[in-house]
C-alpha positions, 0 to 999 in steps of 0.5 A, a space after each residue: 797487852 796495853 801495859 807493855 805499850 804504856 810502859 814503852 811510851 812512857 820510857 821514850 816520851 818521859 825520858 825526853 821530858 826528864 832530860 829537859 827538866 834536869 837541864 833547864 829547871 833543876 830547881 823545880 823538882 816538884 814538876 819532875 816528881 809529878 811526871 814520874 808519878 804519872 809514869 808509875 800510875 799509868 804502868 800500874 793501872 794498865 797492869 791492873 786493867 789487864 788483869 781485869 780484862 783477863 777475868 772478863 775473858 773467862 766469861 761465856 760470851 766471847 763477844 762481851 770480852 772482845 768488845 770490852 777489850 777493844 774499848 779498853 785498847 782504844 781508851 789506852 791509846 787515847 790516854 797515851 796520845 794525850 800524855 804525849 801531846 801534853 809533854 810535847 806542848 810543854 817542851 815546845 814552849 820551853 824550847 821556843 821561850 829559851 831561844 827567845 830569852 837567849 836572844 833578848 839578853 845577849 851582851 853585858 850592856 843589855 838595855 832596860 827593855 831587854 831586862 823587862 823581856 827577860 823578867 817576862 820570860 821568867 814569868 812565862 816559864 813559871 806559868 808554863 810549869 803551872 799549866 803543865 802540872 794542871 794537865 798532869 793532874 787531869 791525866 791522872 784522873 782520867 787514868 784512874 777513871 779508866 781503871 774504875 770503868 773496867 772494874 765496874 763493867 765486870 759484874 755487868 758482863 757477868 749478869 748479861 752472860 750468865 756468870 763469869 765461869 766459862 770453864 765448864 762449858 763446851 770449848 769454843 775451839 771445838 771441831 765439827 764434822 762436815 755435816 755442821 759446816 758453817 757454809 756449803 760450797 755452791 754447785 758452780 762456785 764463781 771464779 773457782 774453776 781454775 783454782 779447783 783444777 790446780 788444787 786437784 792437780 796437787 793431790 797427785 804426785 809428779 811422775 817419778 816422785 815417791 809417794 808421800 804424805 803432803 800438806 796443802 795449805 790454802 791461805 788468804 784473808 777471811 772471806 776470800 773463798 778458802 773454805 768454798 775452794 777446799 769444799 769444792 775439791 773435797 766434794 769433787 768426784 775425782 777426789 772421792 775416787 782417789 781417796 776412799 778414806 776421807 774426813 772434813 773438820 771445821 775448827 773454831 779457833 780460840 787461844 783459851 781453848 785447850 781441848 781443841 786438838 782433842 775435838 779435831 782428832 775425835 771428829 776425824 776418827 768418827 769419820 774415817 772409822 766405822 761407827 762401832 770402832 770409834 765408840 769409847 775412844 775419847 782421851 787425846 792419847 787414845 785418839 792419836 794412837 787409834 788414828 795412827 794405827 788405822 791410817 798407817 796403810 790408808 790413802 786418805 784425804 783430810 781437810 781441816 778448816 781454819 787451823 791454828 798454829 798451836 793446834 797443828 803443832 800438837 796434831 801433826 805427829 798423828 798424820 805420819 807419812 805412810 807412803 800412800 800419797 795421802 793429802 791433808 788440806 788445811 785452810 788458814 788466814 795466817 801466812 805463818 801458819 800456812 808456811 809451818 803446816 806445809 814446811 818440807 814437802 808440802 804446798 802453800 796455795 795463796 788465794 787470789 781475788 776475783 777478776 772484774 767479770 767474776 765480781 760482777 757475776 757474784 754481786 749482780 746475779 741475774 740483773 745487769 744493765 749499763 746503768 747498774 754497771 756504771 753506777 756500781 764501778 766504785 762499789 766494786 772497786 772497794 770490794 776489790 774482788 773479795 767474794 764475801 764482800 761481793 756476796 754481802 753486796 748482792 744480799 743487800 741489793 736483793 733486799 731492795 725492791 729495785 737494784 740500780 746504779 744510784 742505789 750502788 752509789 749510795 751504798 758505796 758512800 755509806 759502805 763503812 757504816 754498814 761494816 759496824 758491828 751493831 748498826 750495820 745492815 744485816 747483809 754485811 754481818 758475816 763480813 763485819 764479823 770477819 773484819 772485827 775478828 782481825 781488828 781485835 787481834 791487834 792492840 797497843 801501837 800495833 793497833 795504831 799502825 793498823 789504823 794508820 793505813 786509813 790515811 792513804 787512798 784506797 788501792 794506793 801502793 805503799 812502800 814498806 820503808 816509807 810506812 816504817 819511817 813514818 811509824 817511827 817518826 810518829 812514835 808507833 814502835 816503842 817497847 820496854 824491850 831491848 829491841 830497836 824501834 826499827 825492829 819493832 816497826 818491822 815486826 808490826 809490818 810483818 804482822 799485817 802481812 802475816 794476817 793478809 791485811 796488806 798484800 805484797 805487791 813487789 818484793 826486794 832482792 831478798 824476798 822482803 816485801 818492798 811495796 804493798 797494798 791494803 785490800 779495798 774492803 779492809 781499807 774501807 773498814 779501817 778508814 771508817 774505824 779511824 774516822 769514828 775514833 777521830 784518829 784521822 780527819 780526812 777531806 773527801 768529795 762528800 765532806 770538803 769542809 773539814 772539822 778537826 776534832 781535838 783528838 784528831 792526830 792525822 790529817 789527809 787531804 785528797 785532790 783539792 777537795 778541802 774547801 774550808 778547815 774549821 779548827 782552832 790553833 789549839 786543835 791543829 796543834 795536836 795534829 801529828 801528820 799531814 798527808 796531801 794527795 793531788 793539789 794542796 790548794 789552801 791546805 798547805 797554809 794550815 801547816 804553820 798552825 800544826 806546831 807539833 807535827 812530826 810527819 809532813 808527806 807532800 810527795 804526791 802533792 802537785 802544786 807545791 812550790 818554793 814559796 811554801 817552804 818558808 812555812 815548813 821550815 819553822 816546824 821544829 818537831 818535824 821528823 819526816 818530810 817528803 816533797 813533790 811538785 815543783 820544788 827546785 831549791 831548798 832554803 837555808 832556813 831548813 836548819 830550823 827543822 831540828 828534829 828531822 830524821 827523814 828528808 825525801 827529795 826524790 820527786 823534786 827538781 833540787 840539784 844542789 843541797 845547802 850544808 844546813 840540810 846535811 848538818 841537821 843533827 838528827 837526820 838519818 835518811 836523805 834521798 834525792 840526786 844532788 850535789 853540795 851547793 856551789 856557794 858552800 863548796 867555794 866557801 872555806 868557812 862553810 866547808 870547815 864547819 861541815 868538816 868539823 861537824 862530821 869529824 866530831 861525830 855529830 852526824 846521824 846519817 844512815 842513808 845517803 841515796 844519793 849524790 853526784 860526784 865531780 872534781 869539786 870538793 863535796 861528799 866524797 871528801 866527807 864519807 870517811 867521817 860519816 861513821 853511821 852511814 850504811 847505805 850510799 848511792 853515787 852517780 859518777 860524772 866523768 872528769 877527763 884526765 883527773 887522777 885526783 878525782 879517781 883517787 878521791 872516789 876510790 878512797 871514799 868507797 874504801 872508807 865507806 866499805 871498810 870496818 873493824 873485823 870484830 864488828 858486824 856491819 852491813 853496808 849497801 853501795 850503788 854506783 852509777 857510771 853510765 855517763 863515764 867511759 867504758 870500764 871507768 869503774 875498773 880504774 878504781 883502786 881499792 886496797 886489800 884490807 889491813 890486818 884487823 879490818 874487813 870490807 863490810 859490804 853486803 849489797 853492791 849495785 853497778 850500772 854502766 859500761 862494764 867490759 869487765 868487772 871492776 877488780 875491787 869486787 873480788 875483794 868483797 868476800 862478805 857480799 850477799 847481794 849483787 846487781 849488775 847492769 851493762 850493755 853486754 855481760 860475758 863469761 868473764 864477768 861470771 868467772 870473776 864472781 866464782 869466789 864470792 860463795 856467800 852470794 844469796 842474790 844475783 840480778 844481771 841486766 844486759 842487752 845480750 849475754 855472750 857465752 854466759 854459762 853457769 857451771 856445776 857447783 857454782 854459787 852454792 849459797 845462791 837463793 835468788 837469780 834474775 836475768 833481764 835481757 833487753 834484746 829480743 834476739 839475745 839468748 839466755 845464759 846456760 845453766 848446767 846440771 848441778 849448778 845453783 843447788 839451793 836456788 829458790 827463785 829464778 827470773 828469766 825476763 826475756 821477750 824473745 824467750 823460746 821454749 825452755 831455752 835449754 834450761 832444766 829446772 828439775 835438778 833445782 830441788 828447792 825451786 819455789 817460783 819462776 818469773 817470766 814474761 807473759 806470752 812466752 811458750 807454755 812449756 814453762 807452765 808444764 815444766 813447773 807442774 812436772 817439778 816436785 815442788 810445783 813452783 809458782 809461775 809469775 808472769 810479767 807484762 810490760 807497762 808503758 811507764 816512764 821511770 825516774 832516774 832513781 828507779 824508785 818511783 811507784 805509780 800510785 792509783 789515786 782516788 781522784 785520778 790526779 796522776 803525778 807527772 813523771 820525770 824523764 829517765 836516762 836512755 838506758 832506764 828500764 821499763 817497769 813491769 806488772 807482776 801477776 800473783 797468780 800461780 801456774 796458769 792463773 793470771 789475775 792480780 796485776 801489780 808492779 815490779 821493777 825489772 831494771 835499774 839499781 835501786 838503793 833504798 
């Protein structure tokens, strides 16, 4: 719990302090001892507080327990943040004064004025240490006060809840029969006609397939209609006719409940067995035995609503496959639970949000008018098609005497306050409970990651890697374990996906989430939580005058809505991130007052220019920096960003990079499209400095995506010395008649991809040779690895005029991901890949495929295959029976696709999804229904979007509709697509997926 988060925080933050103290102030050991004492106090007291909270967990009233635990988690986060502020302020003063002191006392002949300045500097150091010691003592008192509050609250909670012993009561995980359902399905559920038909179709076996028991998992966020859908299918006359043996069980999950499984089995037994036969069977072993015996020859339908992972792990053995096509339907909010329940031969059904018309019908039943529809547009946008949110709005409007658009606009402005647990309107009580139940599942830095989502505008697509890099820069991925911070941040992201709090919008080659979006009503809830806890300070249309509280750590400005910022320098010094969407206006000038800021995200800022950079380059603690707007030149003063880890220049006009940026000691991720500055390349002294920097292994660069090559000296000559480099993108310029250029390029690629044979290193390389003559890449000469080394390339992306595949590709035996884009691809390209038997993903983009045939036995490891055909008249490749035995995902993106085009999918035993263009022949839907796995059919619709050359851009939907201007693309840039998340025939949620270009992230 919080003790682990506190320990992780201290391990990282205090470690930096101890190093500085030992180096600079070894004589003043008292201050170091005070900091160590604070570290030990916080660890021990956090552990004691966890014990007290566990004692509170045995109370009869779960709400009292969660309310106290929630306040405890929030208080511990505040303490951790304030300790970090204290340490960073001290280090900031120490560093700045050390630099000024060094400058003042330079040279043996220092003047008397210099001596005075040095004495003043020493006095200032003493004052800093004294101030820091006072702050430590104050924090210690706060920690002990927090501990005492938890101890004092337990007796009070015991009195309120009637005692602390809840062990003898009815377990909270008890299950009830269908007669005690918490909610009943409507006669005609809005927006569920097609889902009901789809779920009913899953109750039948595919023709020719053996009859077997299957589990159908219905998964989605709370309030998405899972129970309503399952109940509609359960009560459908067709289901009643097919399954005479039936049971419905609703589970109230609780991790403390040990008898939940017994209650589930008892409820099932009572409904399927005659009443007299079920009497007297109570013990779990007897229940399992009796159920197995009775169901062994029955065709049954059992619905378990709100199942948990532990419960399913125990009861699943009870429902053995009896060869009668029985079905078990489970509902859950958690994706991993759904995957586990349906593992093997089952199906996972993902709930989708309602469309615009269905949303209006649910929110405004019986009363519709132009004024109401216009005034309610923003409100419906925040509800984002979630049925429970729409029903709550409907109930709220019904309670008013006259629903109007003006009333909807007012409700929209105050929606967050209605989602509070106590003060909100009663119409939103169920929705509030669902949101708080999810919120209470997070603690420590995972809770910070959750609240962090409130920084971004509603309905804004978020890139996973951007989020993770920002979390890392903020320090929200710390742990006492041996795992890396990157792995912890990735796990925190996966938790949010797993609970359907954020929804995948686009996926990468390996099915990893690439872009996501927070659901509208969840975003509103998190924003309200973040603001109320002063975790975020945010300008808005209704509150343009921003007052920054002393605890606000994140500022978010939207579309020039800020007219005045009321905050002292001390208050702004606590700010850790500033994010601007649209025009910055005066907000950009507040940056220089945010002395300890770590994240500055200006990628969506429209009015940023080169003059603003002089303020930014003084932010010594900055770790994450992204630019947009009209930035065309990076100043050499960027060397002042000592702690910078991520520099994103993709939205800028910067073409040349000074070596001061490359030589930043902590820079790990560098994005853009640039070359080394011409003046630096011409300077022997500067190139010598750069060579010395790389050869001494001071560079921390992991990602370089990317740079432009030509005959001049630049990045190519230094790649071999960048020992930590893992991802590289190169735009290759054509240089006529230069053998040295080809040799340098070949050597650079070989140096980057080669690694010792005993080291497990995964590299990613993207080469764009679009400006080069045909088959330029084939002229690259990579040698066979010498003994003791190997090519460690995991991902390769090639774009250009490729008449044949470059010979070096066949040397990459460890390759798992391959993307090729060329005007024409033939069977010669394919035959060159046959020996790469570890490939998991292949994406092929071409205007036409000539005699392209995938033969039986080809690509035995391949899991995902995507063809993008840019010509309407070109035929798709041929896939022979027996090829691609382990394929999971097949993409056939061709506007000219007619029928099945000779592709037979029934032999692809593991197929789970098919991606095609919308408007193609419906035969694909029928083919999916006839497949044993019932794979999802995802539809793509072309969108008129201009794509940048880096193919990285995602179109953000802003609150104020200030859309950032897109940059021109190369002539062969591919359009982006919108991807429907609907399975089979349903097409609801429109999202974006890039179908072309070779991204390097």
